[in-house]
C-alpha positions as CSV (number, residue, x, y, z in Angstrom):
1,M,-46.6,11.4,-3.7
2,Y,-43.5,9.7,-4.9
3,K,-40.6,9.3,-2.1
4,L,-38.2,6.4,-3.9
5,L,-37.1,6.6,-7.6
6,I,-35.6,3.2,-8.6
7,F,-33.6,3.5,-11.6
8,D,-32.5,0.6,-14.2
9,W,-28.9,1.2,-15.2
10,D,-27.9,0.4,-18.7
11,G,-29.9,2.1,-21.2
12,T,-31.6,4.4,-18.5
13,I,-28.7,6.0,-16.9
14,I,-25.9,4.9,-19.3
15,D,-25.7,4.7,-23.0
16,S,-23.8,1.4,-22.9
17,T,-26.1,-0.7,-25.4
18,G,-23.3,-0.6,-28.1
19,R,-20.7,-2.1,-26.0
20,I,-23.1,-4.5,-24.3
21,V,-24.0,-6.0,-27.7
22,S,-20.5,-5.9,-29.1
23,S,-19.2,-7.7,-25.9
24,I,-21.5,-10.4,-26.4
25,R,-20.7,-11.2,-29.8
26,A,-17.0,-11.0,-29.2
27,A,-17.3,-13.6,-26.4
28,A,-19.4,-15.7,-28.6
29,R,-16.9,-15.8,-31.4
30,D,-14.1,-16.5,-29.1
31,L,-16.3,-19.5,-27.7
32,E,-17.1,-20.6,-31.2
33,L,-20.7,-20.3,-30.2
34,P,-23.6,-19.3,-32.8
35,L,-22.9,-15.6,-33.2
36,P,-26.3,-13.8,-32.3
37,T,-27.5,-10.8,-34.0
38,E,-27.2,-7.4,-32.8
39,E,-30.9,-7.3,-32.4
40,A,-31.1,-10.5,-30.3
41,S,-28.5,-9.0,-28.1
42,R,-29.9,-5.8,-27.8
43,D,-33.2,-7.7,-26.9
44,I,-32.1,-9.5,-23.6
45,I,-30.5,-6.1,-22.2
46,G,-32.1,-5.8,-18.8
47,L,-31.9,-9.6,-17.9
48,G,-29.4,-11.1,-15.4
49,L,-26.5,-12.6,-17.7
50,P,-27.3,-16.2,-17.0
51,E,-31.0,-15.7,-18.0
52,A,-29.9,-13.9,-21.3
53,L,-27.6,-16.3,-22.3
54,R,-29.9,-19.1,-21.9
55,I,-32.1,-17.2,-24.3
56,L,-29.2,-16.3,-26.8
57,F,-28.0,-20.0,-26.5
58,P,-30.7,-22.3,-26.1
59,A,-28.9,-25.4,-27.3
60,S,-25.9,-25.0,-25.4
61,G,-27.4,-25.3,-22.0
62,D,-26.0,-24.2,-18.7
63,E,-22.5,-25.1,-19.5
64,V,-22.2,-22.0,-21.8
65,I,-23.1,-19.5,-18.8
66,E,-19.4,-19.6,-16.8
67,P,-17.3,-19.3,-19.9
68,M,-19.6,-16.5,-21.6
69,T,-19.9,-14.8,-18.2
70,R,-16.1,-14.7,-17.8
71,Q,-15.4,-13.7,-21.5
72,Y,-18.2,-11.2,-21.5
73,A,-16.6,-9.6,-18.5
74,H,-13.1,-9.5,-20.3
75,Y,-14.4,-7.2,-23.3
76,Y,-17.2,-5.2,-21.3
77,L,-14.8,-4.4,-18.4
78,G,-11.5,-4.1,-20.3
79,V,-11.0,-5.0,-23.7
80,D,-14.2,-3.4,-25.7
81,E,-13.5,0.2,-26.4
82,T,-17.2,1.2,-27.7
83,P,-17.9,4.4,-25.9
84,T,-20.4,4.7,-23.1
85,A,-21.3,7.7,-21.4
86,L,-24.1,8.9,-19.1
87,F,-27.1,10.2,-21.2
88,P,-27.4,13.9,-21.5
89,G,-28.8,15.8,-18.3
90,V,-28.3,12.5,-16.4
91,Q,-25.8,13.8,-13.7
92,H,-27.3,17.2,-12.9
93,T,-31.1,15.6,-12.8
94,L,-29.9,13.1,-10.4
95,E,-28.2,15.7,-8.0
96,S,-31.2,17.9,-8.5
97,L,-33.3,15.1,-7.6
98,H,-31.4,14.3,-4.5
99,R,-31.3,17.8,-3.4
100,K,-35.2,17.8,-3.5
101,G,-35.2,15.1,-0.9
102,Y,-36.0,12.1,-3.2
103,R,-34.5,8.7,-2.3
104,L,-32.7,7.2,-5.0
105,A,-32.1,3.4,-5.9
106,V,-30.9,1.3,-8.6
107,A,-32.5,-2.1,-9.9
108,T,-30.2,-3.6,-12.6
109,G,-29.6,-6.6,-14.5
110,K,-25.6,-5.7,-13.8
111,S,-23.7,-7.8,-11.6
112,R,-22.7,-6.4,-8.4
113,R,-18.9,-6.2,-9.8
114,G,-20.3,-4.5,-12.9
115,L,-22.3,-1.9,-11.0
116,E,-19.7,-1.1,-8.9
117,H,-17.0,-0.5,-11.4
118,V,-19.4,1.9,-13.4
119,L,-20.5,3.9,-10.1
120,A,-17.0,4.3,-9.2
121,E,-16.0,5.3,-13.0
122,T,-19.1,7.8,-13.2
123,G,-18.7,9.3,-9.8
124,L,-22.7,8.7,-9.2
125,G,-22.4,6.0,-6.2
126,W,-22.9,8.8,-3.5
127,L,-26.2,9.5,-4.9
128,F,-28.0,6.2,-4.5
129,E,-29.3,5.1,-1.1
130,L,-29.0,1.3,-2.1
131,S,-28.9,-0.9,-5.1
132,R,-29.7,-4.5,-6.3
133,C,-28.1,-6.7,-8.8
134,A,-29.1,-9.7,-10.7
135,D,-26.3,-12.0,-9.2
136,E,-27.5,-11.2,-5.7
137,T,-31.3,-11.8,-6.2
138,T,-33.6,-12.8,-9.0
139,S,-33.4,-11.3,-12.3
140,K,-35.8,-9.1,-14.0
141,P,-38.8,-9.3,-14.7
142,D,-39.4,-11.1,-11.5
143,P,-40.2,-8.3,-8.9
144,H,-38.2,-9.8,-6.1
145,M,-35.5,-7.1,-6.4
146,L,-37.9,-4.5,-6.2
147,H,-39.5,-6.1,-2.9
148,E,-36.2,-6.2,-1.1
149,I,-35.8,-2.5,-2.1
150,L,-39.1,-1.6,-0.4
151,E,-38.4,-3.6,2.6
152,Q,-35.1,-2.2,3.2
153,T,-36.2,1.4,2.6
154,G,-39.6,1.1,4.5
155,V,-41.3,2.8,1.5
156,E,-44.8,1.8,0.6
157,R,-45.3,0.5,-3.0
158,H,-47.5,3.6,-4.0
159,E,-44.6,6.0,-3.1
160,A,-42.1,4.4,-5.3
161,L,-41.4,4.8,-9.0
162,M,-39.5,2.4,-11.3
163,I,-37.8,4.1,-14.4
164,G,-36.5,1.7,-17.1
165,D,-35.9,1.4,-20.7
166,T,-36.8,-2.1,-21.3
167,E,-40.2,-4.2,-21.0
168,Y,-38.3,-6.1,-18.2
169,D,-38.1,-2.9,-16.2
170,L,-41.6,-2.1,-16.6
171,E,-42.8,-5.8,-16.2
172,M,-41.1,-6.1,-12.9
173,G,-42.5,-2.8,-11.7
174,S,-46.1,-3.7,-12.8
175,R,-45.6,-7.0,-10.8
176,A,-44.3,-5.5,-7.8
177,G,-47.3,-3.1,-7.7
178,I,-45.3,0.1,-8.4
179,D,-45.7,2.9,-11.0
180,T,-43.4,2.9,-13.9
181,V,-41.8,5.4,-16.1
182,A,-40.8,4.4,-19.8
183,V,-37.7,5.9,-21.2
184,S,-37.6,6.0,-25.3
185,Y,-33.9,6.3,-25.9
186,G,-32.9,3.0,-24.5
187,A,-32.4,-0.9,-25.3
188,H,-36.1,-1.5,-26.3
189,H,-38.5,0.6,-28.7
190,I,-41.2,2.7,-26.9
191,D,-43.9,0.7,-28.7
192,R,-43.0,-2.4,-26.5
193,L,-43.2,-0.2,-23.3
194,K,-46.3,1.3,-24.1
195,V,-48.1,-2.2,-23.7
196,L,-47.1,-2.2,-20.1
197,K,-48.7,1.1,-19.2
198,P,-46.4,3.6,-17.8
199,V,-47.7,6.3,-15.9
200,R,-45.4,8.4,-17.9
201,E,-42.9,8.3,-21.1
202,V,-39.7,10.1,-20.9
203,H,-37.8,11.1,-24.2
204,H,-34.9,12.9,-22.6
205,F,-33.7,12.2,-18.9
206,P,-34.4,15.9,-17.6
207,E,-38.2,15.4,-18.4
208,L,-38.3,13.0,-15.4
209,E,-37.6,15.8,-13.1
210,Q,-40.0,18.3,-14.9
211,W,-42.8,15.9,-14.8
212,L,-42.0,15.3,-10.9
213,D,-42.3,18.9,-10.2
214,G,-45.5,19.2,-11.8
215,E,-47.1,16.3,-9.9
216,R,-45.7,17.6,-6.8
217,N,-47.0,20.9,-7.3
218,K,-50.5,19.3,-8.2
219,L,-50.6,18.1,-4.7
220,I,-49.5,21.6,-3.0
221,S,-52.0,23.7,-5.2
């Protein structure tokens, strides 16, 4: 039975894809860099920002990372007004899972600053036992942040579940030996996620709890 539920943030918990894409493109315009397409900007969601920028601007080298990181944060955390909101049912479902005794964690491509900002903004911080961010460990799809979470919680691999909306989330879980759940409403199309063989596909966030209840009932009966 699963004891620890590890969630990606952007595209899984919160509908932030639009703001991420527009902030990346606005920052690139300011710095007179080649403008990435919306599709390309969407495709790198889930990676740590340095890794994402190396993909988007391969000809610019690492010198683009610091100014783009600064300008991206300027837009995403301040100027950009593209709406972001929790996906339907997220808060109620997380609170219900917490009451049922599941331990909750976050594994995200966001920076620590960015995650702390949205945890405070959404009021969800108290639900999560711990979190790991891309700027304090290795970026997805490397499994290192999941190894750190398992070590810190003392949970075995077969007792943990990684829930995410990108192939980077699911590849990370697979490489860590952790079962994965694919959500179909985020940044990457569900067909890309199916290739990585998640144990479940979720099309609306509350379906996660319904499925977990069913799995728990199978063990009891």
